[in-house]
N, C-alpha and C positions, 0 to 999 in steps of 0.2 A: 626691563633689562633682559639678558639672555639667561636662560636656566642654567645652573651649573651642571655640570656633566653627572647623571644619576648613576648610583651603584647599585648592582643587583646582590642582595644578599640572600642568604639560604636561610629561610625561616621554616622550623620544622612542620608547622601546622599549614603552610602553604600548599595548596592544591588548585590545580586548574580544573575549571568547571567542564562537564562533559562535552559540551558543544564547542567550547574554546580550543580543544585538542584535536578537532577535525582538520585533516590534511586538506590543502586547497585543492589537490587532484581528485579528491572524492566529491567535489561540489560540482555543480552544473557549470557549464562554460559561463565566463564571464560576460560575453557579449549577447546572450540571449535577453529578451524583452522580460520585464519583471513579471508581468501577467502570466507568461508561458512557464516561468520557473514555479510561480504559485500553484499553477493549474497541475504542473507534472508532479510536484511533491506533496500536494494535498490529495491528488487524485491516488497517488502511490499508497497513502494512508488509509484511504477508503477501500481500496482493493485489499489490503493486508488485513483490515478489519471486517471484510466481506459486508460492507454498507455501501448501498446504492443511494446517493444524494438526493436531495429535493430538485425538483425542476427549476429552472429559471424564473425569477419574479416577472409579473407581467410588466407592460410598460407603465402603468400609473404607479405601481408599487415601486419600480426601480427610480423613476424620477422623483418621487418623494423622498426616498431613502438618500439618494446621492445628493440631492438638492440640500436637505439637512446637514449630511456630512461635509460638503464642500462649501456651501454657502450660509449654513447656520440657520436656515429659515425654511419653511415649507414653500414649494414652488406656487406662482400664482396660477389660477385658472387658465390664462392665455398660454403659460408655458407648457402646462400639462397637455392641454388640447393640441398644440402644435406638434409635441413630441409624439403623442398617440397617434396622430395623423401621418406622421412622416413614415416612409417606406424605404429611405436610405438604408443601405447595409451596415453602414458605420455610424449609425446615428448615436449608439452610447458614446462612441469615442468624441464624436462632435459636441454631444452634450457635456461630457466631461471637461473637455477643453474650454468649452464656453464658460463653464463654472469657475474653473481655475483662472481663467483670465479676467473675471468680473471683479468689480470691488467688493463684492460680497466675500470673497475668498478671505481677503488680508483681515476684513472686520470680524469674521468667524474665528480665524485662527488667533486673533488677539483676545477674543473672549475666551477661547479654549485654554490658552497658555496663562491667561490671568487666574483662571479657575486653577490650572495646575500649580502655579508658581506663588499666588497670592490669596488662593481660596476665593477667588472672584470678588475680592474686595480692594484691589489696587486702586491707587488714587488716579486722578485724571491724567497727570504728567507720565505717570508709569504706563497708563493704558495707550497714551499717544506715541510713547517709545515703542511699544510692542506693535503697534499698527504700522508705524513706519518701517519696522523691520521685516514685517512680513509682506508689506508693500514692495520692498526692495529684494524679497525672498533671500534675506541674508542667511548663510549657512549657520547651523546650529552651533559649531564651535565657536563662531564669532560671537553669537548671543551669550554663549556661556562666559566667554572672556570679558565681555562688556559688564555682564552682571557681577562678575568676580572683581573686575580691575578697574572700571570706569573712573575718570577722574572727577571730582565733584566741581572743579573750574572748568569743565567742558560742557556748554549748554546741551550739545547734541547728545552726550552720552549719560550725564550725571544721574538722570532718573533710573537708568538701569540697575542702580545700586539699590532700589527699593527691596529686592529680595533679601539682600544681605541686612540692611539696615532694620528691616521688621524682625529680623532675629538676633540682632547684634548684642541684645542684653544676655544672652544666653549662648555659651560655646557650645553646649549640648544640642541646642535648636539649630545652630549654624551647621553642625556636624551631621546630624541625623537627617534633616531635610535636604541638605546638598546631596548626601550620598544616596537617598531614596529616588529623588527626583532625576538627578543627572546620571548616577551609576545603577540604578536599580537594585539598590542592596540596603535592608534595614540592618544598620550596624549597632543599634542601640542595646541589643540584648547582650552584646559583648562588653559593656561598660563596667559593669560589677564583677564579672567573671567571664571566662570563655564561654562562648555560646554552648548552651547545654545540648542543642540538637544538632548543630552544624558545625563541622569540624574546621571549615574554612576560616571562621571568624573567632579571633582570640582578642583578649583585652590589648594586646599589642596593636592590633589592627584598629580597634576602635580609637585609642588613644593616638596612634600613628596619625589617623584622620582627624582627630581633634587638633593636633598640633599645628595643621594648616591654618585654623583659625583662632588660636590661643591668644594671638597678639592682636586680634581685631576688636575695635570698641568704637563706641560713639563719644564724641567730644560733647562737652556743654552746650556747643552751638550746633548740634546735631548733625555734625560731618563725620562721615566714616573714616576711620584712621587705622593706622596699623603701628604697634611699637616695633622698634628696630631690634630689640633683644627681649630675651626671657624664655625660660625653659618651662616645659610641661611635665609634672611629676605625677604619679598615680600609685596607689596601693594595690598590690596584686593579691590574688586570693590566697596566696602563702604568706602574706603579711610584709611582703618586702616592698620597701620604696623604691621606685624605678623611675629613670627618666624616659619620657616618650621620645621614640625616634620619629623623625619626620618621614612618615611611611605611608605610601598609597596601598589601596585594598590589594594589590598584586605582590605586595611585600617589597616592591623597589623603594628604597630609602634614598633620600637626599641628603648629602653632607651640608651641614650648617656651619657657615664660618663665624657665625655670632656665638657660637656655643663654648668657645674657649674660655678660660678663666679670664675674669676680669678684675682690673683692680678697683679698690673702693672709689677712687675718682671717676673711673668710667661709668660705674654704677650710678654714682651722684649725678653725673651729667646727663645720663639717660634719663633719670628721674625728673630733672629739671626741664630738660626738653619736653618731656610728656605734659608736664604742668603748663608750659608755655603753649604747647598745641591745643590742649584742652580748653584754653581760653581764647584761642584765635578766632577773629572774626572771618578768617579765610581757611580754606581747607589746608591741613598740613601736608607737607610733602610726604611721599611715600618713602619708606626706608630703602637703603641701598640694597639690602637683601629682604625681598619680599616673600613671605611662606605663601600668600594667596597665588603669587606669580608661579612658583613652584607647583602648585596644584595644578593650575591651568595648564602648564607645559607638559606635566606627567600624563594628565587624565586624557589629553587630546592626541596623545601619541598614537598612531595606527597600532603599535604593538603593545599598548597598555592593558591587555588582558581582554580587550573587547568590551570592557564595561560601558564605556561612553557611548559607543556606536550601537551596541545590542540593546542598551536600555531605551535609546531614542527610537530605534526601529520596533522594539516590543511595545512601547507606549502608542507608537503611531498605529500599530496593527490592532491594538485593543480598541483604540478610539473608533476606528472604522469596523472593526469585526465584532465587537462586544466583549471578545475574550482574547487574552495575551497568548503568545506562543509560550511564555513563561508566566505562570500565575502562582501566587500574587505577583504583581508587577515589581514588587521590591524585594522579591526573594530570587535573586540570581545568584545561585551557588551549586556546588557539585551534588548536593542531595536532591535537587529540584530539576529535574530533566525538562528541557523544552518539549512540548508536543512534536515538534518537527524541528530537530537539531539542525539539519541540513539547510532548511529554509532561512532559519534565523541567522545562520553563519553566512550564508550566501547574500541575504539582504543587508547584513551589516557591512560585509565587503563591498557590496554594490554602492551603498550610500557613502561610504568612505572614498571610493574611487570617483565619486561623481560630486564631490564638495558638498555632501549633505544637502543636496537639492530635494526639498521636502514635496515641492509640487510634483517631481518626477516620481518619487515614491508613492505618494498618495494616487495618482495617475494609475500607476500599475496596479496597486491593490485593488481600487475600484473598479477597474476593468477586467480583474478576473473573474472566473465562474464562480470561484468560493465566495467573493462578495456579492455577486449578483443572484444567488440564489433565493428561492422563495423562503420565508420563515414558517410557512404552513407546513406541518408534517401529517400528511394523510396516511402514511403507511400504517398498516395495522400493527407492525412491531413498535416496541418502545423507542421513543425519540433517542436517536443517538447522542453520545457525549458532546457537549459544546467544543471540546478541544478536537474533534474530527472535522469541524467545518463543513458538515454534510448539509447543514440547513442553516439559514440565516438566524442570527440572534434578534431577539426582541428587546429593544434598549430604551430606557427611559430618556426623555429630552433633557439636556442641560437646562438650568433656569433661564440662561440667554436664549437659547432655542425656544424654549416655551414661550417666554414673553415676546419676542420677535414674531413668532408664528401666529400667536394671538392677534397681534396687529395686521399681519398679512391676510390671515383668514377672514377677519371681520372688515377689512377695507372694500371700498368700491371697486369691483373687478374691472371696470372700464378704465378708471383712473390709474389703477396699478398698470394695466396692459400700457397706457400711454407713457408712463414713466420708464418703464422697462424697454420701451422702444427707443428711448433717448439716453444711451449710456452716462453721457456726461451730467445729466439731470440725476439719473439714478445714483451714481456716485456719492453726490451730496445728500440725497434723500436717504440712502442707506446708513450714512453717518449719523443722521437725525434720528432716525429709527433706533440705532443703537444706544444713542444718548436717552432717548425716552424710554427705551426698555430697561436700562441699567437699573433704574429705582425699584421697578416692579420685580425684576430678576432677583434683587437682593432679599425679598420676602419669600424666595422659592428655595427650598432644601436642595443642596447638591447631591444628586443620586449616588447612593453607595451600592455595596453588594446587597443582594436580596431586597431591592428597593420595593416599597410600597408607598402609595400615597399617604401622606401624614394627616394627622387630624388637623393640624394648622393650615395646611395647604387646602384642605376641603372647606374649612371655614372661611379662608381667604377667598376662595372662588364662589362661596355662597353669599358672603355678607360684604365684600369690600366694594364700595360705592364705584370704584374705577371700572368694574366689570361692566356695570350697566351704563355709567356716564362716559365712558371711552369706548370700549369695544362693541357695546350694544346699542349706542344712541341712534335715534332716528334722524340722521343729517345726511347730506348729500354725499359725503366723502366716505360713509360707511356702507356695509353690506346690507344692513337692515332696509335702508331706505331703497336701495336697488331692488330688493326682493319685494318690498311693498308695491313697487311700480309693474310688476309682472303679473298680467292677468291670468296666464295659464298656470294653475297651480302644480301641476306635475313640472313643468319648466322650473317654477319657482324652487321646488324640492331639489332638483338636478343641479340648479345653479348653487344652492347652499352647500350641497355635498361636495361639488367640485372645488368651491372656494375652500371649504374647510378640511375635507379628507382627501382631495386631490384624484378622486375618483367619481364614478356614476353612482347613483343610488340604486340598490337592488328594488325589485317590484314590492316586496313586504316593508320595505324600509319606507318607500313612497306611499304606499297605502296606509301605514301607521300614521305619518305626518298629515297626510291629507285628512284623515279622519280626525285628527287633533284639531287641525285648523278649521274643519268645518264645524266643530263644536263650540268654536269660540269666535264666530263670525262678528259678534257684537263688541269685541275688543281684540282685534286682528293684531294690532302693534304688540301689545304684551304677549299674545300668542307667538308671534314671531321671535321676539325677544327670548322667551322660554324655549322655542325650538332651537335657535342659535346656542343659548347657554347649554342646552343638553348636548350638543355637538362638540363645543370646544371644552367641555369639561370631562368629556367621556375618555375611556382608556385608549381608545383607537387614536385619538389625537394626541394624548400625553406621551405616547411612545412612538419611537422609529421602529420599523419592522420590516 
């Protein structure tokens, strides 16, 4: 149904964030290329801070980084060698466009958003829905609408409800997780009292957001349902029992026609309807007035305070750059200024005006100099703040990136080259690789802030039989057998480094491994297994840099 007209109310605590108050005239022109705007505004910050940025990453470094970020895996040896040989002046753009057009892109985005929305533990139907959405490059507002409002009797959409169904037992979880993921706001600290540190968020804001979900529940048959009536009340810090207005983060309230006085007969009829709906073998019909519909309508309006568009841009930026323009990612408020307010505002305006074309946004970011810089800081001066984007950040691989890259690194390079030369075959193979990697990825910790390899992961990589039986086995489809067939030991080492690290081995690395292999000529297969194990369990392989 169409949303009721929203009314703006004056809320004493309502503040606009610093970047939301920027006038459009103060931003760069709308028709500029994304990468040009990024470079202009990031470089301006560097000049203001008196910081000379790191040089651009070399070709081998760049293709590894961008393939992990756009395809979710390390590049195959054949891809690295072809890219490094190329002398085309626009080869970075060609590489990026190839990756964005590849089947890897949708698979990778599916994995990334499964982690964001479901902690990487979504079921197969949910993951298939995500994959189809990214294959079609559906705009983010459409995905949000489907996740909030999909009908259970629609086979093409019903699995989008997994996000809500996983949280439906708790209004607090529905409120907090939706606010964090989609709007970049951690609102839970305002539940028991007005936020102690952020004047933007009061109890009215928390319970206003909670009201959008207060009628949502799961039936006995596990269908997502929504009651047609019912108010949410809360106890204020002053001890006052208050009704919660249906209110978005901006302070915009929606009049609810179901909140008028109801007769006893109406209340009884509503209770009877819910009992019937609860036992139905089919999904209940949505109410005439759906509070979740109102949330979607308000949140995706271009003038809804920018929370939806800016949170989406900020998360995309952080995923590719290692650090958000606003950090933490769920602390978008007036006391937490972005590192580059004009850039966040421009990108949010741009994504809105281009129907949330994620491919376009990601292409612009990864083609910018800020993204393409080296992660090595050789300057004698202290390494600059991550928020200046003067030097590329070093980022741990996600569980799916790590699991997939283990398979790519230890596969026979010739077989990989053959598959990649046939896009139709590679599309099917990539899906198979995702399915195979999923189980192992669940055993890997999702990286958080200040990530360090955990004891459990170290033990997994040291003791799990899959490491030897799958990745390091001596069979024709694996790297080990290919290395064993190379008589020139120096070439053997270089082949291993290119397959695992996407680069050539340095002379000292070659010498060290040649010496190790020479000392174990009588047991060369175990020696090669140990060599490969040391490469794939190293810090260099575990991180994107």
